[in-house]
C-alpha positions in Angstrom: 118.8 159.6 106.3 121.7 160.7 103.9 121.1 161.9 100.2 124.4 161.4 98.5 125.4 161.1 94.9 128.5 158.9 95.0 131.3 159.1 92.7 133.6 156.2 91.0 135.5 156.0 93.9 133.6 158.2 96.8 130.9 155.1 96.7 133.6 152.5 98.2 135.2 155.2 100.1 131.8 156.1 102.1 131.9 152.9 104.0 135.5 151.9 103.9 137.1 155.0 106.0 133.8 154.9 108.5 134.1 151.2 109.3 138.2 150.6 108.8 137.1 147.5 107.4 137.2 145.9 104.1 133.3 146.2 103.1 130.7 149.3 102.7 127.9 150.1 104.8 125.6 151.8 102.7 122.8 151.9 105.9 121.2 155.8 105.9 122.8 156.3 102.5 120.2 156.6 99.7 123.0 155.8 97.1 123.1 156.9 93.4 126.0 155.3 91.4 127.2 157.5 88.8 128.7 155.8 86.1 128.8 158.5 83.3 132.7 159.0 84.0 133.0 155.3 83.2 132.7 151.7 84.4 133.1 151.3 88.1 134.0 147.8 90.0 133.9 147.0 93.5 134.8 143.4 94.4 134.3 144.4 98.3 131.5 143.0 100.8 128.0 145.5 100.7 125.9 145.7 103.3 123.1 148.1 104.6 118.9 148.5 104.0 118.8 151.4 102.0 117.9 151.2 98.3 120.8 152.0 95.6 120.4 153.6 91.9 123.1 152.8 89.6 122.8 155.5 86.7 125.3 156.8 84.1 124.8 154.4 81.3 128.3 152.6 81.9 128.6 149.4 83.7 128.3 149.0 87.3 130.4 145.6 88.4 130.1 143.8 91.4 132.0 140.6 92.7 132.4 140.6 96.9 130.9 137.6 98.0 128.6 137.6 101.2 126.8 140.1 100.1 123.8 141.7 103.3 122.5 144.1 102.1 118.7 144.5 102.0 118.0 147.7 100.1 116.7 147.3 95.9 118.6 148.3 93.4 117.1 150.4 90.8 119.2 150.5 87.5 118.4 153.0 85.3 118.5 153.8 81.4 121.5 152.5 79.5 123.4 151.5 83.0 124.4 147.7 83.2 124.4 146.2 86.8 126.8 143.1 86.3 127.0 140.8 89.7 130.1 138.1 89.3 128.0 135.9 91.5 129.6 132.3 91.1 126.8 130.1 93.3 124.4 129.7 90.3 122.8 126.1 91.4 122.1 126.4 94.8 118.8 128.1 94.7 119.8 129.7 98.0 118.9 133.6 99.5 119.9 136.2 99.4 122.0 136.7 96.8 126.0 136.4 97.5 126.8 139.7 95.7 123.5 141.7 95.5 122.0 140.9 98.4 118.1 140.5 99.3 116.5 143.4 97.8 114.8 143.4 94.1 116.8 144.8 91.2 114.1 147.1 89.7 115.4 147.5 85.6 114.1 151.4 84.2 115.5 150.1 80.8 117.9 148.9 82.7 121.0 146.0 82.3 121.6 143.2 84.5 124.6 140.9 83.4 126.9 138.5 84.8 130.5 138.3 84.2 133.5 135.1 84.3 136.0 135.9 86.8 139.0 136.2 84.1 139.7 132.3 83.9 141.6 131.4 81.1 139.8 129.1 77.8 137.5 130.3 75.5 135.6 126.7 75.8 135.4 127.0 79.6 131.6 127.8 80.6 131.1 130.1 83.9 127.9 129.6 85.6 126.7 132.7 87.8 123.7 133.0 89.4 121.3 136.1 90.6 119.1 135.0 93.3 117.0 138.7 93.8 113.8 139.0 92.3 113.3 141.4 89.5 110.7 144.3 88.3 111.0 145.0 84.8 110.1 149.1 83.2 110.8 150.0 79.8 113.5 148.3 77.3 115.7 146.7 79.4 118.0 143.6 79.5 119.4 140.6 80.8 122.8 140.0 79.0 126.4 137.9 79.9 130.0 138.8 79.8 131.9 135.9 77.3 131.3 132.7 77.6 128.8 132.9 81.1 125.2 131.0 81.4 123.2 133.1 83.6 120.6 131.3 86.3 118.1 133.5 87.2 116.2 132.2 90.5 114.5 135.0 91.4 110.7 135.9 90.2 110.1 138.6 87.2 107.5 141.2 87.1 106.4 144.2 85.6 105.8 145.0 82.2 107.8 147.0 79.0 110.0 144.2 76.5 113.3 142.6 78.1 116.1 142.1 75.4 118.5 138.9 76.0 121.6 139.2 75.0 124.0 136.0 77.2 127.0 134.8 75.6 126.1 131.1 75.9 122.5 131.1 78.2 120.2 132.4 80.4 118.3 129.8 82.7 114.8 131.0 83.9 114.6 129.2 87.5 111.9 131.3 88.8 108.2 132.0 88.8 107.7 135.0 85.8 103.8 134.5 85.7 103.6 138.3 86.8 105.5 140.4 84.0 103.4 141.1 81.7 105.9 142.0 78.9 107.3 141.1 75.6 110.6 139.6 75.7 113.3 139.7 72.8 116.0 136.4 72.5 119.6 138.1 70.5 121.7 135.9 72.1 122.2 132.2 73.1 119.5 130.0 74.6 116.9 131.1 77.1 115.7 128.1 78.9 112.8 127.1 80.5 113.7 125.6 83.7 112.6 124.8 87.1 109.6 124.1 88.6 107.9 127.2 87.4 109.1 125.9 83.5 105.3 126.8 81.7 105.6 130.4 83.1 109.0 131.1 82.8 108.1 134.0 79.9 105.7 135.5 82.1 101.5 135.7 80.5 100.6 137.9 77.5 103.6 139.5 76.3 105.1 138.5 73.4 108.5 136.2 72.2 110.9 137.7 70.3 113.6 135.4 68.4 115.9 137.1 66.2 119.3 134.7 66.9 119.2 132.7 69.5 116.7 129.7 70.4 114.7 128.9 73.5 115.0 125.6 75.5 113.4 123.5 78.0 113.8 121.2 81.3 110.7 119.9 81.1 109.2 117.2 79.6 106.0 118.6 78.8 106.2 122.6 78.3 103.2 124.9 76.8 104.9 128.2 75.3 101.7 130.1 75.7 103.2 133.3 75.0 103.1 134.6 72.0 106.3 134.2 69.3 107.7 136.3 67.2 110.7 134.5 64.7 112.7 137.2 62.8 116.2 135.2 62.7 116.8 132.6 59.9 119.9 130.4 61.8 118.1 129.9 65.4 117.6 126.5 66.0 114.1 127.5 67.9 113.8 124.9 70.6 115.7 122.7 72.4 114.8 120.4 75.4 113.1 117.0 75.6 109.5 115.6 75.4 106.5 117.6 73.5 106.1 121.2 73.4 102.7 123.0 72.8 102.6 126.9 71.6 99.5 127.9 72.3 100.7 131.6 71.3 100.6 133.6 68.5 103.8 132.9 65.8 104.4 135.8 63.5 107.4 136.5 62.0 109.7 136.7 58.7 112.2 133.7 59.9 112.7 130.5 60.2 111.1 128.1 63.1 113.8 125.4 63.3 112.3 122.7 65.3 115.6 120.4 65.2 118.0 118.9 67.0 120.6 121.4 67.8 124.5 120.9 67.5 126.9 120.3 70.5 130.4 122.0 71.3 131.8 119.0 68.7 129.3 119.2 65.9 127.2 116.6 66.5 123.7 116.1 67.1 122.6 117.0 70.5 120.2 114.6 71.7 118.7 116.4 74.8 116.2 117.8 72.2 112.4 118.0 72.2 110.9 115.2 69.9 107.3 116.1 69.3 105.5 120.0 68.5 102.2 120.6 69.0 100.9 123.7 67.4 97.3 125.7 68.5 97.6 129.3 68.5 96.8 131.4 65.2 99.9 131.7 63.2 98.5 132.9 59.9 100.9 135.9 59.9 104.2 134.1 60.3 105.3 134.3 56.1 109.0 132.2 57.4 109.9 129.0 56.8 109.4 126.1 59.0 112.4 123.5 59.3 111.0 120.1 61.0 114.3 118.1 60.9 115.1 115.0 62.7 117.2 112.5 62.3 119.0 109.3 61.2 119.8 107.3 63.8 123.7 106.1 63.4 124.5 102.6 61.4 120.5 101.7 61.7 118.0 102.1 59.0 115.9 104.2 61.1 114.7 107.5 62.1 114.5 109.8 65.1 111.2 111.9 64.1 110.9 115.1 65.4 107.0 116.1 65.2 104.9 118.7 64.6 101.2 118.2 65.4 98.4 120.4 63.5 94.7 120.8 64.6 93.9 123.2 62.1 90.6 121.8 61.5 88.8 121.8 57.8 88.7 120.6 54.4 88.9 123.2 52.3 92.8 125.4 51.8 92.9 129.2 53.6 93.5 131.5 51.3 94.9 133.9 53.7 97.3 132.0 55.3 97.1 128.5 57.1 96.1 129.2 60.8 99.0 127.2 61.9 101.8 127.5 59.7 101.3 130.6 58.6 101.9 131.2 54.2 106.1 129.8 54.5 107.0 126.6 53.4 107.8 124.1 55.4 111.1 121.9 55.0 110.4 118.3 56.6 113.8 117.0 57.1 113.2 113.6 59.1 110.3 115.4 60.0 107.3 114.4 60.6 104.1 116.5 59.7 100.9 114.9 61.9 96.8 115.6 62.1 95.1 115.9 65.2 91.9 117.0 66.3 88.5 115.4 66.1 88.0 114.6 62.3 90.0 116.4 60.0 92.9 119.1 59.7 94.7 120.8 57.1 97.9 122.3 55.9 97.9 124.4 53.7 101.7 125.5 53.0 103.6 124.0 50.1 106.3 121.0 51.9 109.7 120.2 50.6 111.4 117.2 51.4 114.9 116.1 52.1 116.1 112.8 53.2 113.2 111.6 54.9 109.4 112.7 56.1 106.2 111.6 57.6 102.9 112.4 57.1 100.6 111.1 60.2 97.5 111.1 62.1 96.1 110.7 65.6 92.6 108.4 65.7 90.2 108.5 62.7 91.4 112.4 61.3 92.1 112.7 58.3 94.9 115.2 57.0 94.4 117.5 53.9 97.5 118.8 52.1 96.6 121.5 49.7 100.4 123.2 49.2 102.5 121.5 46.6 105.2 118.7 48.1 108.4 118.6 45.7 112.2 117.8 47.1 113.4 113.8 46.8 113.7 111.5 49.6 111.1 109.3 51.3 107.9 110.2 52.1 106.8 107.8 55.2 102.6 107.5 55.3 101.7 106.4 58.9 98.6 106.6 60.7 94.9 105.2 61.6 93.2 107.3 58.8 93.4 108.9 55.3 95.8 112.2 53.8 94.5 114.0 51.0 96.7 115.6 48.7 95.4 118.1 46.8 98.5 120.2 45.3 101.0 119.7 43.0 103.7 117.5 43.4 105.2 117.3 39.8 108.5 118.1 41.2 108.9 115.5 44.2 111.1 112.8 42.7 111.6 110.5 46.2 109.6 107.1 47.2 106.6 107.0 48.6 106.5 105.0 51.3 102.8 103.8 52.3 102.7 102.2 55.7 99.3 102.2 56.9 96.0 103.0 55.4 94.9 105.7 53.0 96.8 108.3 50.9 93.5 110.2 49.1 95.1 111.3 45.8 92.8 114.3 44.9 93.5 115.8 41.7 92.5 115.2 38.6 94.8 113.9 35.8 97.7 116.2 35.2 100.4 115.0 34.4 102.2 116.9 32.2 101.2 120.4 34.1 104.5 121.0 35.7 107.7 119.1 34.5 107.7 115.7 33.3 106.5 114.3 37.5 103.1 112.4 38.0 100.6 115.7 39.5 100.4 113.6 42.5 103.0 111.6 43.6 106.4 113.3 41.5 108.5 111.7 39.4 108.4 109.1 42.3 108.1 105.4 43.3 104.9 104.6 45.8 105.9 101.7 47.8 102.7 100.2 49.2 104.0 98.8 52.6 100.3 98.2 54.0 98.5 101.4 52.7 96.4 102.5 49.6 95.8 105.0 47.4 92.1 106.7 47.5 90.6 108.3 44.7 89.2 111.8 45.7 87.9 113.0 42.2 86.4 110.7 39.4 89.9 110.3 37.3 93.6 109.7 38.3 96.7 109.4 36.4 99.6 108.3 38.2 103.1 108.3 35.9 105.0 107.3 39.4 106.2 104.0 39.8 105.0 101.3 41.8 106.2 98.9 44.4 104.4 96.5 45.9 105.4 94.5 49.1 102.2 94.3 51.3 98.9 95.1 51.8 96.8 96.3 54.5 93.9 93.9 55.0 91.4 96.1 54.8 91.7 97.7 51.6 92.6 98.0 48.4 95.4 99.4 46.6 93.5 102.0 45.4 90.0 102.6 46.3 86.8 104.7 45.6 86.8 107.5 43.1 85.6 106.7 39.2 89.2 105.7 37.3 93.1 105.6 37.9 95.4 105.0 35.0 98.7 103.3 36.0 101.5 104.3 33.4 104.6 103.9 35.6 106.3 100.9 36.8 105.0 98.0 38.4 107.4 96.3 40.7 108.0 94.8 44.3 108.1 91.9 46.2 104.6 91.4 47.8 103.9 88.3 50.0 100.3 89.1 48.9 98.3 90.2 45.6 97.8 93.3 44.2 94.5 94.3 46.0 91.5 96.0 44.7 88.6 95.2 46.7 87.3 96.6 49.9 85.7 100.6 48.4 88.1 99.8 45.8 88.1 102.0 42.6 85.8 101.0 40.0 88.2 101.0 36.9 92.5 101.0 36.8 94.5 101.4 33.6 97.3 99.6 33.5 99.5 101.1 31.0 103.0 101.3 32.5 105.5 98.3 33.1 104.5 95.9 35.3 106.8 93.0 33.7 108.7 92.4 36.8 105.6 92.5 39.4 106.0 88.7 40.3 103.3 88.7 42.3 98.9 88.4 41.8 96.0 91.1 41.1 93.4 89.9 43.1 89.9 92.0 41.9 87.6 90.8 44.5 84.2 91.9 44.2 82.5 89.7 46.5 84.5 92.4 49.5 84.1 95.7 47.2 80.6 95.5 47.0 80.8 97.1 43.3 81.8 96.4 39.6 85.4 96.6 39.3 87.3 96.5 35.7 90.7 95.9 35.1 92.4 97.5 31.9 95.5 96.9 30.0 96.7 98.9 26.8 99.9 96.1 26.2 99.6 95.4 22.2 102.9 93.9 22.3 104.7 90.5 23.2 105.4 89.2 26.5 108.7 91.2 28.1 111.2 88.6 29.6 108.3 85.3 29.8 105.9 87.8 31.5 102.9 89.9 30.8 104.2 93.4 30.1 101.5 95.2 32.1 100.5 92.8 34.6 103.9 90.8 35.2 104.4 86.6 35.7 101.7 86.3 38.7 98.0 85.0 38.1 94.9 87.9 37.8 92.5 86.2 40.2 88.8 87.5 39.3 86.4 87.1 42.0 82.8 88.1 41.3 79.4 88.0 42.5 77.7 85.0 42.7 75.1 85.6 39.6 75.3 87.6 36.3 72.9 90.0 37.9 75.6 90.7 41.3 78.6 93.3 40.5 81.3 91.8 38.4 84.9 91.5 38.4 85.6 92.9 34.2 89.2 92.4 32.5 90.2 94.1 29.0 91.5 96.5 27.0 91.9 100.3 27.2 92.1 102.7 23.8 93.5 100.3 21.7 92.4 96.8 23.0 95.1 94.6 24.6 96.3 91.4 24.1 97.0 90.3 27.6 99.5 87.1 28.7 98.7 86.8 32.5 96.3 83.8 33.5 93.2 84.4 35.0 91.9 82.6 37.8 87.9 83.3 37.1 85.1 82.9 40.0 81.5 84.2 40.4 80.4 87.0 38.0 83.3 87.7 35.6 83.1 90.1 32.3 85.9 90.6 30.1 85.4 94.0 28.4 87.0 96.8 26.7 87.2 100.4 27.2 85.4 101.4 23.8 83.8 99.8 20.6 85.9 98.0 17.7 89.4 96.5 19.9 90.3 93.2 20.1 91.3 91.7 23.1 93.6 88.8 23.1 93.5 86.4 25.8 97.0 84.9 25.7 97.1 83.4 29.5 95.3 79.7 30.4 92.1 80.5 32.4 90.7 78.3 35.0 88.0 78.1 37.9 84.4 78.1 37.5 81.3 81.0 37.8 80.5 82.3 34.4 82.6 84.7 31.9 80.1 87.4 29.9 81.9 88.9 26.2 81.1 92.6 27.2 83.7 93.4 24.7 81.7 95.3 21.6 84.4 93.4 19.0 86.2 90.2 19.0 87.9 88.6 21.8 90.4 85.8 20.9 91.3 82.8 23.6 94.8 82.2 23.0 95.2 80.2 25.9 94.6 76.6 27.3 91.5 77.0 29.0 90.5 73.6 29.7 91.1 73.6 33.6 88.3 76.5 33.3 84.7 74.9 34.7 82.6 77.9 34.1 79.8 78.7 32.3 80.5 82.1 29.2 77.9 84.1 27.9 78.9 86.2 24.5 75.7 88.2 24.0 77.6 90.7 21.2 80.5 90.4 18.3 82.5 87.4 18.2 84.5 85.0 20.2 87.9 84.0 18.2 88.2 80.2 19.2 92.2 78.9 18.4 93.3 75.0 17.4 93.3 72.6 19.8 97.1 72.0 21.7 98.5 68.6 21.8 98.6 68.2 25.7 94.6 68.0 26.0 92.3 67.4 28.8 89.8 65.0 28.7 86.1 65.9 28.4 87.3 69.7 28.5 87.3 71.9 25.7 90.6 73.8 25.2 89.1 77.0 24.5 85.8 77.3 26.5 86.8 74.6 29.1 84.7 72.0 30.6 81.0 74.4 31.3 78.7 75.7 28.7 78.9 78.7 26.1 76.0 80.6 25.5 75.4 82.4 22.6 72.9 84.8 23.2 73.4 87.4 20.5 77.5 86.4 19.8 78.8 84.3 17.9 82.2 82.3 16.6 84.8 82.3 14.6 88.6 81.1 13.8 91.7 83.1 13.3 91.4 83.1 9.8 89.7 81.3 6.9 92.8 78.2 6.2 92.6 77.5 10.3 90.0 74.9 11.3 89.0 74.5 14.9 87.9 71.4 16.8 85.9 72.8 19.9 84.7 70.3 22.8 82.5 72.6 24.6 79.0 72.1 25.1 77.4 75.4 23.0 73.5 76.5 23.3 72.5 79.3 20.8 70.0 81.2 22.9 66.2 81.6 22.3 65.1 84.4 19.6 69.1 85.1 19.6 71.8 84.0 16.4 74.5 82.9 16.6 77.2 83.8 13.5 80.2 81.5 12.8 83.4 82.9 10.8 86.0 82.6 8.4 87.0 78.9 9.1 85.7 75.7 9.7 84.3 74.3 12.9 84.2 71.2 14.5 82.1 70.3 17.0 82.6 67.0 19.4 80.5 68.8 22.2 76.6 69.2 23.0 75.6 72.4 20.3 72.0 73.1 21.2 70.4 75.4 18.9 67.5 77.4 20.3 68.2 80.1 17.7 69.8 80.8 15.2 73.2 79.1 14.0 74.4 81.2 11.3 77.1 80.7 9.2 78.5 83.9 7.5 79.6 84.0 3.9 81.3 86.4 1.3 84.4 88.4 3.0 83.9 85.9 6.5 84.5 83.2 4.2 81.7 80.0 3.9 82.8 77.9 7.3 81.5 74.3 7.4 79.9 73.3 10.8 81.1 69.6 11.4 79.7 67.4 14.4 82.0 64.6 14.9 83.5 62.1 17.7 80.1 62.2 20.6 79.6 65.7 19.4 75.5 66.3 18.9 73.9 68.9 17.4 70.7 69.8 19.0 67.7 72.3 19.2 64.4 73.6 18.1 66.0 76.4 16.3 67.5 77.3 12.8 71.2 76.3 11.6 72.0 78.4 8.7 75.3 76.4 7.1 76.7 74.0 5.9 76.5 71.0 8.2 78.5 68.2 8.3 77.6 65.1 11.3 80.3 62.3 10.5 81.4 59.4 12.6 80.6 59.7 16.3 78.5 63.1 15.2 74.5 62.5 16.5 71.5 65.0 15.0 68.2 65.5 16.8 66.0 67.4 17.0 65.3 69.4 20.6 67.5 67.5 23.0 68.4 63.6 23.8 65.3 62.7 26.1 63.1 65.8 24.7 61.5 66.8 21.4 61.7 69.7 18.9 61.3 71.0 15.3 65.2 71.4 14.2 65.3 73.4 10.4 68.7 73.0 8.9 68.5 75.7 5.8 71.3 75.2 3.9 72.6 71.4 3.3 73.2 68.7 5.7 75.3 65.9 4.8 75.2 62.6 7.1 78.1 61.0 6.9 79.3 57.0 7.8 78.8 56.2 11.5 76.5 59.8 12.4 73.5 59.1 14.0 70.1 60.5 13.9 68.4 60.3 16.9 65.0 60.6 17.2 62.6 61.1 21.0 58.9 59.9 19.7 56.8 61.0 23.2 53.2 60.7 21.5 51.4 59.8 18.5 52.3 63.7 17.7 55.0 64.9 20.3 58.2 63.2 18.5 61.8 64.9 16.9 61.6 66.6 12.9 64.6 67.8 10.9 63.4 70.3 8.7 66.7 70.8 5.8 65.4 73.3 3.3 68.4 72.7 1.0 70.0 69.7 -0.4 70.6 66.7 2.4 73.1 63.9 1.4 72.8 60.8 3.4 75.1 58.1 3.5 73.8 54.0 3.4 76.3 53.5 6.5 74.2 55.8 9.0 71.9 54.9 12.2 68.9 56.0 13.1 68.3 55.8 17.2 64.7 55.9 18.8 63.8 56.8 21.8 60.1 55.9 23.2 59.1 57.1 26.5 55.6 55.7 26.9 54.7 52.8 24.3 51.5 52.6 26.1 50.3 55.9 24.2 51.3 54.6 20.4 48.6 52.3 18.2 48.7 51.1 14.9 49.3 53.2 11.9 50.9 56.2 14.2 53.0 57.7 11.3 56.0 59.9 12.4 57.4 62.5 9.3 61.1 62.6 11.0 62.9 63.9 8.5 62.0 66.6 5.8 64.6 67.1 2.8 65.1 69.1 -0.5 63.8 67.7 -4.1 67.4 67.1 -4.9 68.3 66.1 -2.2 71.0 61.9 -2.0 69.6 59.2 0.2 69.3 56.1 0.3 66.8 53.4 -0.7 63.9 52.4 1.4 66.0 49.2 2.5 69.3 51.4 3.5 66.9 53.2 5.7 65.3 50.1 7.1 68.7 49.3 8.2 70.3 51.7 10.0 67.0 51.4 12.5 68.5 48.4 15.3 66.9 44.9 14.8 64.5 45.6 17.4 63.0 49.0 16.3 62.7 48.3 12.6 60.7 45.1 13.3 58.1 48.0 14.6 58.2 50.2 11.6 57.3 50.6 7.7 60.0 53.2 6.6 58.8 55.3 3.7 60.0 58.5 2.2 58.4 60.4 -0.7 58.8 64.2 -1.4 61.4 64.7 1.0 60.1 63.2 4.0 61.6 60.3 5.8 58.2 58.8 7.9 57.8 55.8 10.0 54.7 54.1 10.4 53.7 51.2 13.0 53.4 48.3 11.9 49.9 47.0 13.2 51.1 43.6 12.7 54.4 43.6 14.6 53.2 45.4 17.7 54.6 43.4 20.7 52.7 43.0 23.8 53.3 45.3 27.1 55.7 43.2 28.7 57.8 43.3 25.2 57.5 46.8 24.7 58.9 47.8 28.3 62.4 45.8 27.4 62.4 47.3 24.1 62.0 50.6 26.1 64.5 49.6 28.6 66.9 49.1 25.7 65.7 52.3 23.9 66.1 54.4 27.3 70.0 54.1 27.6 70.5 55.6 23.8 70.8 58.8 25.0 73.3 57.3 27.9 75.0 55.1 25.8 75.6 57.8 23.4 77.4 59.7 25.9 79.5 56.5 26.9 80.2 56.2 23.1 81.8 60.3 23.5 83.4 59.7 26.7 85.3 56.5 25.0 86.1 58.0 22.0 87.5 61.2 23.5 90.1 59.0 26.2 90.8 57.0 23.0 92.6 60.0 21.2 94.7 60.8 23.9 
């Protein structure tokens, strides 16, 4: 075998002169091509079987086609082997220029070149079909605007630097390569059927200026990745990319649609990136960039998945994103994993971004969110916001499930934006806000459009205070039900909100409170906090169940919105010494309990409310009736019963009398005060405890019963009491007996009625007036005898006890007050302030006559009620 070092010219002449043809036969020659004298070019066809070593530090250009060389190429350090094989896409062997041998790059370079065609936009495609073995710091390169196709398998170790002028397509099986890559030129394509092994195994890929492109729809990049450059588009192609290797570096990880040669967007780009490696050491930024579809209001998202499990911030760098900032521009950050994924990085939004999740996976964002644009919330579970997002000035679009606000109310920490949502708008399109801590202040504007039927607008936590503007075009109500936040304070401008508010504790299974701090007038005819809709309060079935509560916060409130109540409803205030004014009409049923601790004012038309009221403390302020009135229903309290079990009644001032049609009960053992102006009752007032007029600074209001009003009970009345035309005074109730005490004065006017029930000789009604009384001789006394068989001649009934200075009629007048049927049965006497009826033995009728009298007397209560109803209708 000849061992011959060929010079620049002798390399070619060795074969050409011997054969006399245009072919260099190197058989039997172990050739070393020395390029130290300069670049060498050979366009002749090569053949032979021996190896060729290329050295000298310059380039060997080969352009002859039809090569049958079977020997190997050994490219030494600093030297470049350049091929101009135009066959690039056939995948055939041997290589038409380099033959069938293996190319050994010993810190050498393998390159392709163009053939001199004109036009700077012309792309030259050149192929290399040989297997390549790498050692040392070797390179794959190209000259000019050339795309290089490597069909052979790459093995070995060391470092491959890519500096291809257009792109490098790796078509072979490179799984045996264990070295590193340095991508500095254009795109390196993981191509062909072996694309998942394009970069070998175990090595690191460093990108300093180029990018990696994918031919397959699903690709797993298992190599470690170091990102140095900042202007590269790191990956392009289609489908899903999984990076299971570790990412390091300081550059920008650009995951985006690339620009084509005309400056437009290359649509052939991957849209999903999954990160599963340990990327804590990466300090560069992440650019996740999709695009808005032309002429459509839709987005083509670039989605990055993270499965970094945990609910606590990683202070030493996020396992998937490192310590850099994540920039989302039509980018989608998506949580995946068995339960919860976390992102510890700061996030900057441009144009639009999306936070999403797979299945029931939580996402925890610990970094600060800033920027502008729109944040879409999509997914099947919750996203937790732990950072300071006050610098975000865009819109939160809650399309699905929950945003979890996990911060305390630090609205002024940075700038003027909301700590959780920034200086932004939160648009509810099916999602909700969950409170992760006890209290939250939201100064962002809220737009309410539609709701996920599973959840409330705000859930969990202790309280949320809304100071931003509330608006929107919701087709449903502002929901407060399943898992609802117990306390919602509305302090922002909600006058533009036109839909309803729904507090449904029957689904929340907890007490829910809605508070307003409005102390001003209406805005454009609407409630400044709740808008022009209705507030629906749906409490538990009884007062011992969960309550739907509404009232005032801070300094009390004026509430203009109508209220539709059902179940257990409570009027409340955040602290004591606060007035709450209800201007809106109250309707519905159930029970309303006062828990304000101070006075609440009823200023709407509540006649459509059919439920009861419980006033256990302080006062409810009633207002004069309206000109339009519903018969049988009180304008202040509706048609239910008002139970004063510790609280009382008052009017606006001492000069404003009020007429109440409601049935009122002063609960036994309780004192109900009456303050300021006069009260006239046309309904039943049952006093089992004490009904007391408050004097002094609170005036000395009178209590008047007229037009079907009944004063009854077994308690005490401490006030100036008037029973006028159509009014009735009775102890106990109509049909039951008792003793009713009036501790001050009583006046029974013409047309008034004293009703007395007699059940037995010792069980009958008695009225005790501690002060003086004035009794009209035109009043009536009605007797109701339940069982005459229990009575006998001489039975005496002391039915009325008056003060000694009382002005009373004569005995004849007293007798005339009785109906003719009963007047013949009783002797009337009055002595020492006591009016007594004694059954006259001479006039006791036969049992059959008793039955007739009893039949008439038994209808006294009914007749009385009918009279009340008739008068109410006549009035209107």
